MARMARMI-470277 format. One line per 10 residues: number of its first residue (from 1); for each residue y, z, x of N, C-alpha, C. Coordinates in nm, 2 decimals, padded with zeros to 4 digits, m for minus. Each point is the difference from the previous one (the first is absolute). Layout:
N
NUM	Y,Z,X,Y,Z,X,Y,Z,X ~ ...
END
This chain:
221
1	00.65,01.97,01.22,00.05,m00.14,m00.04,m00.13,00.00,m00.07 ~ m00.01,m00.17,m00.06,m00.09,m00.03,m00.11,00.04,m00.14,m00.01 ~ m00.10,m00.10,m00.01,m00.06,m00.09,m00.04,m00.07,m00.09,m00.15 ~ 00.21,m00.08,m00.06,m00.04,m00.02,m00.13,m00.03,m00.18,00.01 ~ m00.11,00.01,m00.05,m00.03,m00.16,00.00,m00.06,m00.06,m00.13 ~ 00.14,m00.13,00.01,m00.04,m00.08,m00.15,m00.11,m00.09,00.00 ~ 00.00,m00.05,m00.12,m00.11,m00.14,m00.04,00.18,m00.08,m00.01 ~ m00.05,m00.08,m00.03,00.12,m00.10,m00.07,00.02,m00.06,m00.12 ~ m00.12,m00.15,m00.02,00.03,m00.02,m00.13,m00.05,00.13,m00.09 ~ 00.10,00.00,m00.09,m00.04,00.09,m00.14,00.02,00.13,00.03
11	00.02,00.00,00.13,00.06,00.16,00.03,00.17,m00.01,00.01 ~ 00.01,m00.10,00.09,00.19,00.03,00.06,00.05,m00.10,m00.12 ~ m00.10,m00.12,00.06,00.09,m00.11,m00.10,m00.10,m00.06,m00.15 ~ 00.08,m00.06,m00.08,m00.08,m00.08,m00.14,00.00,m00.14,00.07 ~ m00.14,m00.05,00.05,m00.06,m00.14,00.05,m00.09,m00.02,m00.06 ~ m00.01,00.00,m00.20,m00.05,m00.02,m00.04,00.05,m00.16,m00.01 ~ 00.07,m00.04,m00.05,00.01,m00.17,m00.05,00.00,m00.10,00.14 ~ 00.05,00.07,00.11,m00.06,m00.10,00.14,m00.14,00.06,00.02 ~ m00.06,00.08,m00.03,m00.18,m00.03,00.01,m00.07,m00.05,m00.10 ~ 00.05,00.00,m00.11,m00.09,m00.12,m00.11,00.07,m00.11,00.04
21	00.10,m00.07,00.01,00.01,m00.11,00.03,m00.04,m00.13,00.15 ~ m00.02,00.15,00.06,m00.10,m00.05,00.12,m00.16,m00.01,m00.01 ~ m00.04,00.08,m00.09,m00.14,00.00,m00.06,00.01,m00.15,m00.08 ~ 00.10,m00.02,m00.09,m00.04,m00.13,m00.09,00.01,m00.12,00.12 ~ 00.11,00.03,00.11,m00.02,m00.10,00.07,m00.13,m00.04,00.10 ~ m00.08,00.11,00.01,m00.11,00.05,00.14,m00.12,m00.06,m00.15 ~ m00.04,00.08,m00.12,m00.11,m00.11,m00.05,m00.01,m00.16,m00.08 ~ 00.13,m00.02,00.03,00.01,m00.15,m00.02,m00.03,m00.06,00.14 ~ 00.01,m00.01,00.08,m00.02,m00.03,00.14,m00.16,00.01,00.00 ~ m00.10,00.03,m00.06,m00.10,00.06,00.04,m00.14,m00.09,m00.20
31	00.12,00.01,m00.01,m00.01,m00.06,m00.18,m00.08,00.10,m00.09 ~ 00.05,00.13,m00.04,m00.08,00.12,m00.05,00.09,00.01,m00.07 ~ m00.03,00.11,m00.16,00.09,00.00,m00.05,00.06,00.18,00.04 ~ 00.12,m00.02,m00.08,00.05,00.12,00.04,m00.04,00.18,m00.05 ~ m00.07,00.13,00.11,m00.02,00.08,m00.08,00.10,00.04,m00.07 ~ 00.00,00.11,m00.10,00.14,00.08,m00.09,00.04,00.06,00.12 ~ 00.16,00.04,m00.08,00.10,00.03,00.10,m00.12,00.20,00.04 ~ m00.03,00.02,m00.09,m00.10,00.15,00.01,m00.02,00.01,00.15 ~ m00.12,m00.14,m00.01,m00.12,m00.03,00.15,00.05,00.00,00.10 ~ 00.12,m00.07,m00.03,00.12,m00.05,00.15,00.05,00.08,00.02
41	00.05,00.10,m00.06,00.08,00.15,00.03,m00.08,00.09,00.08 ~ m00.15,00.01,m00.05,m00.05,00.07,00.03,m00.08,00.01,00.17 ~ 00.01,m00.10,00.06,00.00,m00.05,00.14,00.11,00.02,00.05 ~ 00.11,00.04,m00.03,00.13,00.05,00.07,m00.06,00.05,00.09 ~ 00.03,00.02,00.14,m00.02,00.12,00.09,m00.13,m00.11,00.13 ~ m00.06,m00.03,m00.09,m00.11,m00.04,00.11,00.04,m00.11,00.03 ~ m00.07,m00.04,00.17,00.09,m00.14,00.10,m00.10,m00.09,m00.09 ~ 00.04,m00.10,00.03,m00.01,m00.14,m00.07,m00.13,m00.01,m00.01 ~ m00.06,m00.02,00.15,m00.18,m00.06,m00.06,m00.05,00.08,m00.06 ~ 00.03,00.14,00.00,m00.06,00.06,m00.11,00.00,m00.01,m00.16
51	00.18,00.03,00.00,00.01,m00.04,m00.09,m00.09,m00.15,m00.11 ~ 00.03,m00.15,00.11,m00.06,m00.08,m00.12,m00.10,00.05,00.02 ~ m00.08,00.05,00.04,m00.14,m00.01,00.03,m00.09,00.08,m00.10 ~ 00.11,00.10,m00.05,00.01,00.09,m00.17,00.02,m00.09,m00.07 ~ 00.13,m00.12,m00.04,00.05,m00.04,m00.10,m00.10,m00.13,00.01 ~ m00.04,m00.08,00.09,m00.10,m00.07,00.01,m00.10,00.00,00.03 ~ m00.12,00.08,m00.10,m00.10,00.10,00.11,m00.14,m00.17,m00.01 ~ 00.02,m00.16,m00.05,m00.08,m00.05,m00.01,00.00,m00.14,00.09 ~ 00.14,00.00,00.04,00.05,m00.10,00.12,m00.06,00.03,00.13 ~ 00.01,m00.14,00.05,m00.07,00.04,00.14,00.13,00.09,00.08
61	00.00,m00.01,00.13,00.05,00.10,00.10,00.14,m00.11,00.04 ~ m00.06,m00.12,m00.02,00.08,m00.10,00.07,00.12,m00.02,m00.16 ~ m00.01,m00.01,m00.12,00.08,m00.01,m00.10,00.11,00.16,m00.02 ~ m00.09,00.12,00.04,00.10,00.07,00.03,00.07,m00.01,00.12 ~ m00.04,m00.02,00.11,00.13,m00.04,00.07,00.09,m00.04,m00.04 ~ m00.02,m00.12,m00.01,00.05,m00.09,m00.10,00.15,00.03,m00.10 ~ m00.04,00.09,m00.06,00.05,00.04,m00.11,00.09,00.12,00.08 ~ m00.08,00.10,00.11,00.14,00.07,00.09,00.11,m00.07,00.00 ~ m00.05,m00.12,00.10,00.08,m00.06,00.03,00.14,m00.06,m00.06 ~ m00.06,m00.04,m00.14,00.10,m00.05,m00.07,00.09,00.07,m00.02
71	m00.06,00.17,m00.04,00.09,00.10,m00.06,00.12,00.05,00.09 ~ m00.05,00.00,00.13,00.07,00.03,00.10,00.12,m00.11,00.02 ~ m00.05,m00.13,m00.04,00.10,m00.12,00.00,00.11,00.03,m00.10 ~ m00.05,00.04,m00.06,00.03,m00.01,m00.17,00.12,00.14,m00.04 ~ m00.03,00.10,00.10,00.08,00.10,00.07,00.10,00.04,00.02 ~ 00.01,m00.10,00.12,00.07,m00.06,00.12,00.13,m00.09,m00.07 ~ m00.04,m00.08,m00.06,00.10,m00.15,m00.02,00.09,00.09,m00.13 ~ m00.06,00.11,m00.08,00.08,00.05,m00.12,00.14,00.11,00.09 ~ m00.10,00.04,00.14,00.12,00.08,00.11,00.08,m00.09,00.00 ~ 00.02,m00.12,00.08,00.06,m00.12,00.07,00.11,00.01,m00.13
81	m00.07,m00.07,m00.18,00.09,m00.02,m00.11,00.13,00.17,m00.01 ~ m00.08,00.07,00.07,00.12,00.13,m00.02,m00.07,00.07,m00.06 ~ m00.10,m00.01,m00.10,m00.06,00.15,m00.08,m00.02,00.09,00.14 ~ 00.02,00.13,m00.09,m00.01,00.13,00.04,m00.01,00.09,m00.11 ~ m00.13,00.05,00.00,00.00,00.13,m00.04,00.09,00.15,00.01 ~ m00.01,00.03,m00.18,00.08,00.05,00.04,m00.01,00.17,m00.03 ~ 00.04,00.11,00.05,m00.03,00.13,00.05,m00.01,00.03,m00.17 ~ m00.11,00.08,00.01,00.04,00.11,m00.14,00.07,00.09,00.00 ~ 00.08,00.00,m00.13,00.12,00.14,00.02,m00.06,00.08,00.06 ~ 00.11,00.02,00.07,00.01,00.14,00.08,m00.06,00.01,00.09
91	m00.05,m00.06,00.07,m00.15,m00.02,00.11,00.10,00.02,00.17 ~ 00.09,m00.14,m00.03,00.10,00.00,00.08,00.08,00.15,00.08 ~ 00.03,00.04,m00.12,00.09,00.14,00.01,m00.07,00.08,00.05 ~ m00.20,00.01,m00.02,m00.12,00.09,00.11,00.03,m00.01,00.16 ~ m00.01,m00.14,00.02,m00.02,m00.05,00.10,00.11,00.05,00.05 ~ 00.11,m00.06,m00.04,00.18,00.07,00.07,00.01,00.10,00.04 ~ m00.07,00.12,m00.10,00.04,00.13,00.02,m00.14,00.09,00.09 ~ m00.10,m00.07,00.02,m00.15,00.05,00.05,00.03,m00.05,00.16 ~ 00.05,m00.16,00.06,00.06,m00.03,00.13,00.17,00.04,00.06 ~ 00.02,00.15,m00.09,00.11,00.04,00.07,m00.01,00.16,00.01
101	m00.17,00.02,m00.04,m00.02,00.12,00.05,m00.09,m00.02,00.13 ~ 00.07,00.16,00.06,m00.06,00.00,00.12,m00.13,00.02,00.05 ~ m00.07,00.06,m00.09,m00.15,00.02,00.02,m00.07,m00.08,m00.03 ~ 00.01,m00.12,m00.11,m00.07,m00.08,m00.08,00.03,m00.15,00.12 ~ m00.16,m00.02,00.01,m00.02,m00.15,00.10,m00.08,m00.10,m00.16 ~ 00.11,m00.09,m00.01,m00.03,m00.12,m00.12,m00.13,m00.09,00.08 ~ m00.12,m00.07,m00.11,m00.04,m00.08,00.08,m00.09,m00.09,m00.16 ~ m00.03,m00.06,00.08,m00.06,m00.11,m00.13,m00.16,m00.08,00.02 ~ m00.04,00.04,m00.11,m00.18,m00.06,00.06,m00.03,m00.12,m00.16 ~ 00.02,m00.12,00.05,m00.04,m00.07,m00.13,m00.08,m00.13,00.04
111	00.00,m00.07,m00.08,m00.15,m00.12,m00.03,00.10,m00.08,00.04 ~ 00.18,m00.04,00.04,00.02,m00.10,m00.03,m00.04,m00.09,00.11 ~ 00.03,m00.05,00.06,00.04,m00.06,00.20,00.09,00.02,00.00 ~ 00.01,m00.02,00.18,00.12,00.03,00.08,00.12,m00.07,m00.08 ~ 00.00,m00.14,00.00,00.06,m00.10,m00.04,00.10,00.03,m00.13 ~ m00.12,00.10,m00.11,00.05,00.02,m00.11,00.10,00.12,00.00 ~ m00.07,00.11,00.04,00.04,00.12,00.07,00.19,m00.04,00.03 ~ 00.01,m00.03,00.14,00.12,m00.03,00.02,00.09,m00.05,m00.05 ~ m00.02,m00.15,m00.09,00.03,m00.09,m00.06,00.10,00.11,m00.08 ~ m00.07,00.05,m00.10,00.04,00.12,m00.08,00.02,00.11,00.03
121	00.04,00.09,00.12,00.04,00.13,00.04,00.20,m00.06,00.05 ~ m00.06,m00.12,00.09,00.13,m00.08,00.06,00.09,m00.06,m00.14 ~ m00.03,m00.02,m00.04,00.12,m00.06,m00.16,00.05,00.10,00.02 ~ m00.07,00.12,m00.05,00.06,00.11,m00.05,00.08,00.12,00.11 ~ m00.02,m00.09,00.11,00.06,00.10,00.14,m00.05,00.17,00.01 ~ m00.12,00.03,m00.01,m00.04,00.10,00.01,m00.15,m00.01,00.10 ~ m00.02,m00.11,00.06,m00.11,00.01,00.10,m00.01,00.09,00.11 ~ 00.12,00.06,00.05,00.02,00.11,00.08,m00.02,00.10,m00.03 ~ 00.03,00.07,m00.13,m00.04,00.12,m00.11,m00.17,00.04,00.04 ~ m00.06,m00.09,m00.01,m00.16,00.01,00.08,m00.03,00.05,00.15
131	m00.05,00.08,00.05,m00.09,00.06,00.12,m00.14,m00.03,m00.01 ~ m00.08,m00.09,m00.14,m00.11,m00.08,00.06,00.00,m00.09,m00.12 ~ m00.10,m00.10,00.02,00.03,m00.06,m00.12,m00.18,m00.05,00.07 ~ m00.06,00.00,m00.14,m00.17,m00.05,00.04,00.00,m00.12,m00.09 ~ m00.03,m00.07,00.00,m00.06,m00.17,m00.09,m00.11,m00.08,00.05 ~ m00.03,m00.09,m00.10,m00.13,m00.02,m00.08,m00.05,m00.06,00.16 ~ 00.11,m00.05,00.14,m00.08,m00.11,00.07,m00.06,00.08,00.12 ~ 00.03,00.13,m00.03,m00.04,00.05,00.18,m00.14,00.13,m00.10 ~ m00.03,00.04,m00.10,m00.08,00.09,m00.07,m00.13,m00.04,m00.11 ~ m00.09,00.04,m00.05,m00.09,m00.06,m00.08,00.09,00.05,m00.13
141	m00.07,m00.04,m00.11,00.04,00.03,m00.11,m00.01,00.16,m00.06 ~ 00.12,00.07,m00.08,m00.03,00.08,m00.12,m00.09,m00.04,m00.03 ~ m00.10,00.15,m00.02,00.06,00.12,00.03,m00.06,00.06,00.14 ~ m00.01,m00.10,00.07,m00.05,00.07,00.16,00.12,00.08,00.02 ~ m00.02,00.09,00.08,00.15,00.07,00.04,00.05,m00.05,00.17 ~ m00.08,m00.08,00.03,00.08,m00.05,00.11,00.16,m00.03,00.03 ~ 00.09,00.02,m00.08,00.17,m00.08,m00.02,00.04,00.20,00.01 ~ m00.08,00.08,m00.08,00.08,00.13,m00.02,m00.06,00.03,00.17 ~ m00.12,00.02,00.04,m00.02,00.02,00.17,00.04,m00.04,00.06 ~ 00.05,m00.22,00.00,00.18,00.02,00.13,00.10,00.09,m00.04
151	00.02,00.00,m00.10,00.14,00.05,m00.03,00.03,00.15,00.07 ~ m00.14,00.06,m00.04,00.06,00.14,00.05,m00.06,00.02,00.17 ~ m00.02,m00.11,00.02,m00.02,m00.02,00.17,00.15,m00.09,00.01 ~ 00.01,m00.02,m00.02,00.12,m00.12,00.06,00.16,00.16,m00.07 ~ m00.06,00.11,m00.02,00.16,00.06,m00.08,m00.08,00.10,00.06 ~ m00.11,00.05,00.08,m00.02,00.14,00.02,m00.04,00.11,m00.07 ~ 00.00,m00.04,m00.09,m00.01,00.09,m00.20,m00.13,m00.02,00.00 ~ m00.04,00.15,m00.07,m00.15,00.06,m00.04,m00.02,00.00,m00.16 ~ m00.12,m00.04,m00.05,m00.06,m00.04,m00.06,00.08,00.17,m00.12 ~ 00.03,00.10,00.04,00.03,00.05,m00.06,00.23,00.01,m00.02
161	00.04,m00.05,00.04,00.12,m00.02,00.02,m00.02,m00.20,m00.05 ~ m00.08,m00.02,m00.05,00.04,m00.16,m00.06,00.00,m00.01,m00.16 ~ 00.03,m00.06,m00.09,m00.01,m00.03,m00.09,00.03,m00.18,m00.05 ~ m00.12,m00.01,m00.11,00.01,m00.17,00.01,00.03,m00.02,m00.19 ~ 00.12,m00.08,00.05,00.01,m00.07,m00.16,m00.03,m00.11,m00.09 ~ m00.06,m00.01,m00.07,m00.04,m00.19,m00.10,00.01,00.07,m00.14 ~ m00.07,m00.14,00.01,m00.02,m00.04,m00.17,m00.14,00.01,m00.05 ~ m00.07,m00.03,00.11,m00.16,m00.05,m00.05,m00.09,00.05,00.05 ~ m00.13,m00.04,m00.06,m00.08,00.09,00.09,m00.09,00.02,00.11 ~ 00.05,m00.11,00.09,00.00,m00.02,00.09,00.07,00.08,00.11
171	00.21,00.02,m00.04,00.04,00.10,00.04,m00.08,00.16,00.04 ~ m00.04,00.05,m00.07,m00.05,00.08,m00.06,m00.14,00.08,00.07 ~ m00.06,m00.12,00.01,m00.19,m00.03,00.08,00.07,m00.04,00.10 ~ 00.08,m00.01,00.11,00.05,00.02,00.08,00.05,00.08,00.07 ~ 00.04,00.07,m00.09,00.07,00.11,00.05,m00.09,00.12,00.05 ~ m00.05,m00.04,m00.20,m00.10,00.15,00.04,m00.13,00.02,00.17 ~ m00.01,m00.16,00.04,m00.11,m00.07,00.10,00.11,00.11,00.10 ~ 00.09,m00.02,00.04,00.10,00.03,00.08,00.00,00.19,00.04 ~ m00.01,00.03,m00.13,00.04,00.12,m00.04,00.12,00.08,00.03 ~ 00.05,m00.11,m00.04,00.16,00.03,m00.07,00.01,00.02,m00.10
181	00.12,00.09,m00.09,00.02,m00.02,m00.12,00.08,m00.18,m00.05 ~ m00.07,00.00,m00.13,m00.03,m00.10,m00.07,00.13,00.01,m00.14 ~ 00.07,m00.08,00.03,00.12,00.02,m00.18,00.03,m00.14,m00.03 ~ m00.07,00.07,m00.12,00.02,m00.15,m00.04,00.12,m00.03,m00.13 ~ 00.07,m00.12,m00.01,00.05,m00.04,m00.07,m00.01,m00.05,m00.11 ~ 00.01,00.02,m00.08,m00.03,m00.10,m00.18,00.09,m00.04,m00.05 ~ 00.11,m00.05,00.13,00.06,m00.15,m00.08,m00.01,m00.14,00.04 ~ m00.14,00.00,00.05,m00.02,m00.12,00.09,m00.13,m00.05,m00.07 ~ m00.10,m00.07,00.07,m00.05,m00.13,m00.03,m00.20,00.06,m00.05 ~ 00.02,00.15,00.05,m00.16,00.05,m00.07,00.05,00.10,m00.16
191	m00.07,m00.03,m00.07,00.03,00.11,m00.10,m00.01,00.15,00.07 ~ m00.01,00.11,m00.08,00.05,00.12,00.01,m00.20,m00.01,00.04 ~ m00.04,00.03,m00.10,m00.12,00.03,m00.01,m00.13,m00.02,00.14 ~ 00.01,m00.09,00.06,00.00,m00.06,00.13,00.04,00.04,00.14 ~ 00.10,00.09,m00.04,00.07,00.13,00.14,m00.10,00.14,00.02 ~ m00.09,m00.05,m00.09,m00.08,00.16,00.04,m00.03,00.02,00.14 ~ m00.01,m00.06,00.10,m00.01,00.07,00.11,00.17,00.06,00.07 ~ 00.07,m00.02,m00.07,00.11,00.05,00.06,00.03,00.15,00.00 ~ 00.08,00.08,00.06,00.00,00.14,00.01,00.09,00.04,m00.10 ~ 00.08,m00.08,m00.05,00.11,00.02,m00.08,00.08,m00.14,m00.04
201	00.04,00.01,m00.11,00.07,m00.17,m00.06,00.17,00.10,m00.02 ~ 00.04,m00.11,00.01,00.18,m00.04,m00.02,m00.01,m00.10,m00.12 ~ 00.09,00.05,m00.06,00.02,m00.11,m00.14,00.10,m00.09,00.05 ~ 00.13,00.02,00.07,00.13,00.00,m00.04,00.06,m00.01,00.21 ~ 00.05,m00.11,00.02,00.05,00.00,00.17,00.12,00.18,m00.05 ~ 00.05,00.04,m00.03,00.10,00.10,m00.02,m00.13,00.12,00.05 ~ m00.10,00.02,m00.07,m00.07,00.09,00.06,m00.07,00.01,00.14 ~ m00.01,m00.13,00.04,m00.06,m00.03,00.11,00.08,00.14,00.13 ~ 00.05,00.01,00.08,00.06,00.05,00.08,m00.03,00.15,m00.03 ~ 00.03,00.04,m00.09,m00.06,00.16,m00.06,m00.15,00.02,00.04
211	m00.06,m00.13,m00.04,m00.13,00.02,m00.01,m00.08,00.02,00.16 ~ 00.06,m00.09,00.10,m00.02,m00.02,00.11,00.01,00.14,00.03 ~ 00.13,00.05,m00.01,00.04,00.12,00.05,m00.11,00.11,00.00 ~ m00.03,00.02,m00.15,m00.13,00.14,m00.05,m00.07,m00.09,00.11 ~ m00.05,m00.11,m00.03,m00.14,m00.03,00.05,m00.07,00.06,00.14 ~ 00.11,m00.05,00.10,00.00,00.03,00.15,00.04,00.12,00.00 ~ 00.07,00.12,m00.05,00.03,00.10,00.02,m00.14,00.12,m00.05 ~ m00.01,m00.12,m00.10,m00.18,00.12,m00.01,m00.09,m00.01,00.08 ~ m00.03,m00.11,00.08,m00.06,m00.01,00.05,m00.01,00.06,00.14 ~ 00.08,00.05,00.00,00.11,00.05,00.11,m00.03,00.18,m00.01
221	00.03,00.00,m00.13,00.00,00.13,00.03,00.02,00.12,m00.11
END
C-alpha cells in the first residue's frame, strides 16, 4: 500500500485568477497597495495568517486579520457566483487512474480552509476519492509537517510508503520534515528554482504516475 498526498492550488487546479482577485479585495479592505503577482503567488501554500504576515509585514495584527477575512469573503463570494478553478490538463486523469489502484490511497494537504476544499471537491464530485483531507483549519501552516503526519496516521501509512506532490517550496520542505518523498511539479505557482528541496521534479502531468511508481518502488527496494 502507498499514500499519495496532493497539494491543491497550483498542483491540481489553476486558481491563480481567483487568488489574485481575492487579494485585490483584501488589500483594498486595509487600504494598502496590491503586491506584484509574483509576490502574491510566492505565498500560495501558506495559511492565510502567515501569508498576510509576509505580504503586510508593517501592518498591525488587526489589519492582517482584516485582510485575511476580506480574502476569505471574496473567495467565498466567487464560489457563490460560480467561479470554479480548472484542473491542469491531464491532472484529473491522473487522479482517476490512481483512485482505481487497489494499492493506492489518496490524500490532500492544503493551505485552503475546509470550506474551500470541500466546495471545490464537491463541485467536481471527487470528495470520496480522498481517504484523508488535511486543511489549514486544523494545522499549523506549511512547511510544518503536521498535515502529512496526520494523513499518515489516518491511513496507517509509514513515511516509506508516502509521497507528497506539490508546486511550492513549502510543500517540499513539509515533505522533507515529515521524512516522505517530495515530488515537485513545475507547472504551478513557485518557479522551478524554488523547488530545490524536491527529491524529484515533474514537468508534465502525463509523467506523474510513472514518477510516483518509480519513486515508491525505489524506496522499497
